[in-house]
N, CA, C, O and CB atoms as a CASP TS submission, in Angstrom:
PFRMAT TS
TARGET T0000
AUTHOR 0000-0000-0000
METHOD Language model
MODEL 1
PARENT N/A
ATOM      1  N   MET     1     -98.931-196.718-110.143  1.00  0.00           N
ATOM      2  CA  MET     1     -98.225-197.756-110.861  1.00  0.00           C
ATOM      3  C   MET     1     -99.164-198.708-111.605  1.00  0.00           C
ATOM      4  O   MET     1     -98.743-199.257-112.623  1.00  0.00           O
ATOM      5  CB  MET     1     -97.369-198.528-109.906  1.00  0.00           C
ATOM      6  N   PRO     2    -100.393-198.941-111.174  1.00  0.00           N
ATOM      7  CA  PRO     2    -101.285-199.830-111.921  1.00  0.00           C
ATOM      8  C   PRO     2    -101.509-199.371-113.367  1.00  0.00           C
ATOM      9  O   PRO     2    -101.770-200.201-114.238  1.00  0.00           O
ATOM     10  CB  PRO     2    -102.618-199.929-111.210  1.00  0.00           C
ATOM     11  N   GLU     3    -101.413-198.073-113.633  1.00  0.00           N
ATOM     12  CA  GLU     3    -101.615-197.583-114.993  1.00  0.00           C
ATOM     13  C   GLU     3    -100.525-198.108-115.929  1.00  0.00           C
ATOM     14  O   GLU     3    -100.751-198.287-117.125  1.00  0.00           O
ATOM     15  CB  GLU     3    -101.635-196.048-115.012  1.00  0.00           C
ATOM     16  N   ARG     4     -99.356-198.347-115.371  1.00  0.00           N
ATOM     17  CA  ARG     4     -98.234-198.827-116.181  1.00  0.00           C
ATOM     18  C   ARG     4     -98.542-200.180-116.814  1.00  0.00           C
ATOM     19  O   ARG     4     -98.094-200.452-117.929  1.00  0.00           O
ATOM     20  CB  ARG     4     -96.970-198.927-115.327  1.00  0.00           C
ATOM     21  N   PHE     5     -99.287-201.021-116.132  1.00  0.00           N
ATOM     22  CA  PHE     5     -99.582-202.359-116.626  1.00  0.00           C
ATOM     23  C   PHE     5    -101.009-202.489-117.156  1.00  0.00           C
ATOM     24  O   PHE     5    -101.481-203.604-117.383  1.00  0.00           O
ATOM     25  CB  PHE     5     -99.354-203.368-115.530  1.00  0.00           C
ATOM     26  N   ALA     6    -101.691-201.388-117.353  1.00  0.00           N
ATOM     27  CA  ALA     6    -103.059-201.442-117.855  1.00  0.00           C
ATOM     28  C   ALA     6    -103.067-202.036-119.257  1.00  0.00           C
ATOM     29  O   ALA     6    -102.275-201.631-120.108  1.00  0.00           O
ATOM     30  CB  ALA     6    -103.703-200.036-117.855  1.00  0.00           C
ATOM     31  N   GLY     7    -103.947-202.982-119.501  1.00  0.00           N
ATOM     32  CA  GLY     7    -104.079-203.584-120.811  1.00  0.00           C
ATOM     33  C   GLY     7    -103.160-204.766-121.050  1.00  0.00           C
ATOM     34  O   GLY     7    -103.159-205.319-122.150  1.00  0.00           O
ATOM     35  N   THR     8    -102.377-205.174-120.056  1.00  0.00           N
ATOM     36  CA  THR     8    -101.503-206.332-120.242  1.00  0.00           C
ATOM     37  C   THR     8    -102.285-207.620-120.018  1.00  0.00           C
ATOM     38  O   THR     8    -103.297-207.636-119.318  1.00  0.00           O
ATOM     39  CB  THR     8    -100.293-206.264-119.286  1.00  0.00           C
ATOM     40  N   VAL     9    -101.804-208.679-120.616  1.00  0.00           N
ATOM     41  CA  VAL     9    -102.433-209.991-120.481  1.00  0.00           C
ATOM     42  C   VAL     9    -101.382-210.968-119.989  1.00  0.00           C
ATOM     43  O   VAL     9    -100.282-211.023-120.537  1.00  0.00           O
ATOM     44  CB  VAL     9    -103.058-210.472-121.831  1.00  0.00           C
ATOM     45  N   ASN    10    -101.706-211.733-118.967  1.00  0.00           N
ATOM     46  CA  ASN    10    -100.776-212.738-118.459  1.00  0.00           C
ATOM     47  C   ASN    10    -100.674-213.894-119.440  1.00  0.00           C
ATOM     48  O   ASN    10    -101.668-214.287-120.051  1.00  0.00           O
ATOM     49  CB  ASN    10    -101.220-213.245-117.075  1.00  0.00           C
ATOM     50  N   ALA    11     -99.481-214.432-119.588  1.00  0.00           N
ATOM     51  CA  ALA    11     -99.265-215.587-120.467  1.00  0.00           C
ATOM     52  C   ALA    11     -99.922-216.815-119.845  1.00  0.00           C
ATOM     53  O   ALA    11     -99.888-216.992-118.628  1.00  0.00           O
ATOM     54  CB  ALA    11     -97.740-215.836-120.706  1.00  0.00           C
ATOM     55  N   PRO    12    -100.516-217.659-120.678  1.00  0.00           N
ATOM     56  CA  PRO    12    -101.078-218.900-120.138  1.00  0.00           C
ATOM     57  C   PRO    12     -99.960-219.867-119.758  1.00  0.00           C
ATOM     58  O   PRO    12     -98.859-219.795-120.303  1.00  0.00           O
ATOM     59  CB  PRO    12    -102.032-219.560-121.162  1.00  0.00           C
ATOM     60  N   ASP    13    -100.243-220.758-118.835  1.00  0.00           N
ATOM     61  CA  ASP    13     -99.249-221.754-118.435  1.00  0.00           C
ATOM     62  C   ASP    13     -99.088-222.768-119.574  1.00  0.00           C
ATOM     63  O   ASP    13     -99.938-222.853-120.460  1.00  0.00           O
ATOM     64  CB  ASP    13     -99.669-222.469-117.099  1.00  0.00           C
ATOM     65  N   PHE    14     -98.010-223.522-119.543  1.00  0.00           N
ATOM     66  CA  PHE    14     -97.764-224.534-120.563  1.00  0.00           C
ATOM     67  C   PHE    14     -98.779-225.666-120.415  1.00  0.00           C
ATOM     68  O   PHE    14     -99.213-225.964-119.302  1.00  0.00           O
ATOM     69  CB  PHE    14     -96.316-225.078-120.461  1.00  0.00           C
ATOM     70  N   PRO    15     -99.162-226.302-121.529  1.00  0.00           N
ATOM     71  CA  PRO    15    -100.104-227.429-121.425  1.00  0.00           C
ATOM     72  C   PRO    15     -99.488-228.574-120.616  1.00  0.00           C
ATOM     73  O   PRO    15     -98.285-228.813-120.714  1.00  0.00           O
ATOM     74  CB  PRO    15    -100.511-227.931-122.836  1.00  0.00           C
ATOM     75  N   PRO    16    -100.282-229.277-119.830  1.00  0.00           N
ATOM     76  CA  PRO    16     -99.744-230.337-118.977  1.00  0.00           C
ATOM     77  C   PRO    16     -99.168-231.508-119.768  1.00  0.00           C
ATOM     78  O   PRO    16     -98.336-232.245-119.238  1.00  0.00           O
ATOM     79  CB  PRO    16    -100.820-230.839-118.053  1.00  0.00           C
ATOM     80  N   ASP    17     -99.584-231.702-121.015  1.00  0.00           N
ATOM     81  CA  ASP    17     -99.092-232.829-121.809  1.00  0.00           C
ATOM     82  C   ASP    17     -97.976-232.425-122.779  1.00  0.00           C
ATOM     83  O   ASP    17     -97.663-233.182-123.698  1.00  0.00           O
ATOM     84  CB  ASP    17    -100.240-233.448-122.584  1.00  0.00           C
ATOM     85  N   ALA    18     -97.371-231.248-122.592  1.00  0.00           N
ATOM     86  CA  ALA    18     -96.299-230.781-123.477  1.00  0.00           C
ATOM     87  C   ALA    18     -95.057-231.650-123.307  1.00  0.00           C
ATOM     88  O   ALA    18     -94.736-232.087-122.201  1.00  0.00           O
ATOM     89  CB  ALA    18     -95.959-229.298-123.191  1.00  0.00           C
ATOM     90  N   GLU    19     -94.361-231.896-124.423  1.00  0.00           N
ATOM     91  CA  GLU    19     -93.100-232.651-124.372  1.00  0.00           C
ATOM     92  C   GLU    19     -91.959-231.683-124.107  1.00  0.00           C
ATOM     93  O   GLU    19     -91.885-230.615-124.715  1.00  0.00           O
ATOM     94  CB  GLU    19     -92.856-233.443-125.700  1.00  0.00           C
ATOM     95  N   TRP    20     -91.074-232.062-123.199  1.00  0.00           N
ATOM     96  CA  TRP    20     -89.935-231.222-122.847  1.00  0.00           C
ATOM     97  C   TRP    20     -88.643-231.921-123.226  1.00  0.00           C
ATOM     98  O   TRP    20     -88.480-233.118-122.986  1.00  0.00           O
ATOM     99  CB  TRP    20     -89.945-230.884-121.345  1.00  0.00           C
ATOM    100  N   LEU    21     -87.722-231.167-123.821  1.00  0.00           N
ATOM    101  CA  LEU    21     -86.388-231.674-124.144  1.00  0.00           C
ATOM    102  C   LEU    21     -85.392-231.031-123.193  1.00  0.00           C
ATOM    103  O   LEU    21     -85.505-229.848-122.875  1.00  0.00           O
ATOM    104  CB  LEU    21     -86.009-231.382-125.636  1.00  0.00           C
ATOM    105  N   ASN    22     -84.428-231.802-122.746  1.00  0.00           N
ATOM    106  CA  ASN    22     -83.364-231.304-121.866  1.00  0.00           C
ATOM    107  C   ASN    22     -83.907-230.689-120.579  1.00  0.00           C
ATOM    108  O   ASN    22     -83.347-229.720-120.067  1.00  0.00           O
ATOM    109  CB  ASN    22     -82.524-230.276-122.601  1.00  0.00           C
ATOM    110  N   ALA    23     -84.990-231.247-120.061  1.00  0.00           N
ATOM    111  CA  ALA    23     -85.555-230.802-118.787  1.00  0.00           C
ATOM    112  C   ALA    23     -85.836-232.038-117.934  1.00  0.00           C
ATOM    113  O   ALA    23     -86.375-233.031-118.424  1.00  0.00           O
ATOM    114  CB  ALA    23     -86.862-229.952-119.005  1.00  0.00           C
ATOM    115  N   ALA    24     -85.472-231.968-116.677  1.00  0.00           N
ATOM    116  CA  ALA    24     -85.665-233.117-115.787  1.00  0.00           C
ATOM    117  C   ALA    24     -87.142-233.372-115.496  1.00  0.00           C
ATOM    118  O   ALA    24     -87.543-234.500-115.207  1.00  0.00           O
ATOM    119  CB  ALA    24     -84.913-232.899-114.480  1.00  0.00           C
ATOM    120  N   ARG    25     -87.933-232.324-115.575  1.00  0.00           N
ATOM    121  CA  ARG    25     -89.371-232.453-115.292  1.00  0.00           C
ATOM    122  C   ARG    25     -90.103-231.357-116.057  1.00  0.00           C
ATOM    123  O   ARG    25     -89.470-230.403-116.510  1.00  0.00           O
ATOM    124  CB  ARG    25     -89.668-232.358-113.744  1.00  0.00           C
ATOM    125  N   PRO    26     -91.409-231.469-116.210  1.00  0.00           N
ATOM    126  CA  PRO    26     -92.158-230.394-116.871  1.00  0.00           C
ATOM    127  C   PRO    26     -92.030-229.078-116.092  1.00  0.00           C
ATOM    128  O   PRO    26     -91.996-229.081-114.862  1.00  0.00           O
ATOM    129  CB  PRO    26     -93.649-230.785-117.013  1.00  0.00           C
ATOM    130  N   LEU    27     -91.960-227.979-116.802  1.00  0.00           N
ATOM    131  CA  LEU    27     -91.815-226.676-116.176  1.00  0.00           C
ATOM    132  C   LEU    27     -93.130-225.919-116.208  1.00  0.00           C
ATOM    133  O   LEU    27     -94.010-226.207-117.019  1.00  0.00           O
ATOM    134  CB  LEU    27     -90.721-225.869-116.867  1.00  0.00           C
ATOM    135  N   SER    28     -93.252-224.956-115.324  1.00  0.00           N
ATOM    136  CA  SER    28     -94.402-224.051-115.330  1.00  0.00           C
ATOM    137  C   SER    28     -93.871-222.627-115.382  1.00  0.00           C
ATOM    138  O   SER    28     -92.677-222.396-115.190  1.00  0.00           O
ATOM    139  CB  SER    28     -95.320-224.271-114.069  1.00  0.00           C
ATOM    140  N   LEU    29     -94.740-221.691-115.638  1.00  0.00           N
ATOM    141  CA  LEU    29     -94.316-220.298-115.673  1.00  0.00           C
ATOM    142  C   LEU    29     -93.813-219.850-114.307  1.00  0.00           C
ATOM    143  O   LEU    29     -92.924-219.003-114.224  1.00  0.00           O
ATOM    144  CB  LEU    29     -95.466-219.400-116.134  1.00  0.00           C
ATOM    145  N   ALA    30     -94.365-220.404-113.244  1.00  0.00           N
ATOM    146  CA  ALA    30     -93.903-220.050-111.893  1.00  0.00           C
ATOM    147  C   ALA    30     -92.443-220.474-111.694  1.00  0.00           C
ATOM    148  O   ALA    30     -91.691-219.791-110.998  1.00  0.00           O
ATOM    149  CB  ALA    30     -94.805-220.716-110.818  1.00  0.00           C
ATOM    150  N   ASP    31     -92.037-221.601-112.303  1.00  0.00           N
ATOM    151  CA  ASP    31     -90.640-222.049-112.204  1.00  0.00           C
ATOM    152  C   ASP    31     -89.692-221.082-112.899  1.00  0.00           C
ATOM    153  O   ASP    31     -88.527-220.977-112.516  1.00  0.00           O
ATOM    154  CB  ASP    31     -90.484-223.446-112.807  1.00  0.00           C
ATOM    155  N   LEU    32     -90.175-220.380-113.906  1.00  0.00           N
ATOM    156  CA  LEU    32     -89.326-219.514-114.727  1.00  0.00           C
ATOM    157  C   LEU    32     -89.390-218.048-114.317  1.00  0.00           C
ATOM    158  O   LEU    32     -88.675-217.221-114.882  1.00  0.00           O
ATOM    159  CB  LEU    32     -89.717-219.643-116.174  1.00  0.00           C
ATOM    160  N   ARG    33     -90.219-217.717-113.362  1.00  0.00           N
ATOM    161  CA  ARG    33     -90.378-216.328-112.955  1.00  0.00           C
ATOM    162  C   ARG    33     -89.058-215.724-112.495  1.00  0.00           C
ATOM    163  O   ARG    33     -88.348-216.310-111.678  1.00  0.00           O
ATOM    164  CB  ARG    33     -91.411-216.221-111.848  1.00  0.00           C
ATOM    165  N   GLY    34     -88.735-214.546-113.025  1.00  0.00           N
ATOM    166  CA  GLY    34     -87.521-213.846-112.659  1.00  0.00           C
ATOM    167  C   GLY    34     -86.291-214.302-113.426  1.00  0.00           C
ATOM    168  O   GLY    34     -85.189-213.818-113.167  1.00  0.00           O
ATOM    169  N   LYS    35     -86.461-215.228-114.371  1.00  0.00           N
ATOM    170  CA  LYS    35     -85.331-215.731-115.146  1.00  0.00           C
ATOM    171  C   LYS    35     -85.459-215.273-116.596  1.00  0.00           C
ATOM    172  O   LYS    35     -86.565-215.057-117.092  1.00  0.00           O
ATOM    173  CB  LYS    35     -85.252-217.277-115.066  1.00  0.00           C
ATOM    174  N   LEU    36     -84.338-215.130-117.261  1.00  0.00           N
ATOM    175  CA  LEU    36     -84.325-214.830-118.679  1.00  0.00           C
ATOM    176  C   LEU    36     -84.607-216.124-119.424  1.00  0.00           C
ATOM    177  O   LEU    36     -83.922-217.126-119.220  1.00  0.00           O
ATOM    178  CB  LEU    36     -82.965-214.200-119.121  1.00  0.00           C
ATOM    179  N   VAL    37     -85.620-216.104-120.292  1.00  0.00           N
ATOM    180  CA  VAL    37     -86.049-217.311-120.992  1.00  0.00           C
ATOM    181  C   VAL    37     -86.032-217.052-122.495  1.00  0.00           C
ATOM    182  O   VAL    37     -86.553-216.041-122.966  1.00  0.00           O
ATOM    183  CB  VAL    37     -87.465-217.753-120.523  1.00  0.00           C
ATOM    184  N   LEU    38     -85.437-217.960-123.231  1.00  0.00           N
ATOM    185  CA  LEU    38     -85.444-217.910-124.684  1.00  0.00           C
ATOM    186  C   LEU    38     -86.226-219.112-125.177  1.00  0.00           C
ATOM    187  O   LEU    38     -85.854-220.255-124.910  1.00  0.00           O
ATOM    188  CB  LEU    38     -83.992-217.894-125.271  1.00  0.00           C
ATOM    189  N   LEU    39     -87.302-218.857-125.890  1.00  0.00           N
ATOM    190  CA  LEU    39     -88.102-219.949-126.482  1.00  0.00           C
ATOM    191  C   LEU    39     -87.760-220.026-127.952  1.00  0.00           C
ATOM    192  O   LEU    39     -87.885-219.039-128.676  1.00  0.00           O
ATOM    193  CB  LEU    39     -89.650-219.723-126.278  1.00  0.00           C
ATOM    194  N   ASP    40     -87.334-221.179-128.391  1.00  0.00           N
ATOM    195  CA  ASP    40     -86.968-221.398-129.783  1.00  0.00           C
ATOM    196  C   ASP    40     -87.994-222.329-130.388  1.00  0.00           C
ATOM    197  O   ASP    40     -88.043-223.511-130.047  1.00  0.00           O
ATOM    198  CB  ASP    40     -85.527-221.981-129.917  1.00  0.00           C
ATOM    199  N   PHE    41     -88.814-221.806-131.284  1.00  0.00           N
ATOM    200  CA  PHE    41     -89.851-222.606-131.942  1.00  0.00           C
ATOM    201  C   PHE    41     -89.317-223.060-133.289  1.00  0.00           C
ATOM    202  O   PHE    41     -88.867-222.234-134.083  1.00  0.00           O
ATOM    203  CB  PHE    41     -91.183-221.795-132.110  1.00  0.00           C
ATOM    204  N   TRP    42     -89.358-224.328-133.557  1.00  0.00           N
ATOM    205  CA  TRP    42     -88.900-224.852-134.831  1.00  0.00           C
ATOM    206  C   TRP    42     -89.748-226.046-135.205  1.00  0.00           C
ATOM    207  O   TRP    42     -90.459-226.598-134.366  1.00  0.00           O
ATOM    208  CB  TRP    42     -87.409-225.234-134.775  1.00  0.00           C
ATOM    209  N   THR    43     -89.678-226.437-136.435  1.00  0.00           N
ATOM    210  CA  THR    43     -90.463-227.560-136.911  1.00  0.00           C
ATOM    211  C   THR    43     -89.656-228.345-137.940  1.00  0.00           C
ATOM    212  O   THR    43     -88.737-227.806-138.557  1.00  0.00           O
ATOM    213  CB  THR    43     -91.801-227.080-137.512  1.00  0.00           C
ATOM    214  N   PHE    44     -89.995-229.596-138.122  1.00  0.00           N
ATOM    215  CA  PHE    44     -89.414-230.408-139.177  1.00  0.00           C
ATOM    216  C   PHE    44     -90.304-230.285-140.399  1.00  0.00           C
ATOM    217  O   PHE    44     -91.522-230.434-140.295  1.00  0.00           O
ATOM    218  CB  PHE    44     -89.258-231.897-138.736  1.00  0.00           C
ATOM    219  N   CYS    45     -89.730-230.021-141.527  1.00  0.00           N
ATOM    220  CA  CYS    45     -90.522-229.900-142.771  1.00  0.00           C
ATOM    221  C   CYS    45     -90.319-231.108-143.650  1.00  0.00           C
ATOM    222  O   CYS    45     -90.899-231.189-144.733  1.00  0.00           O
ATOM    223  CB  CYS    45     -90.145-228.624-143.546  1.00  0.00           C
TER
END
């Protein structure tokens, strides 16, 4: 089974100073493990 994940890279954790909207506290990747996550990146122009 290790061959199945050969060449994968783990995602880095979120920066500690990141701003969170609609979250009671800052989240980490460990908090989201096993959950379906949708990240929506947007910007003001």
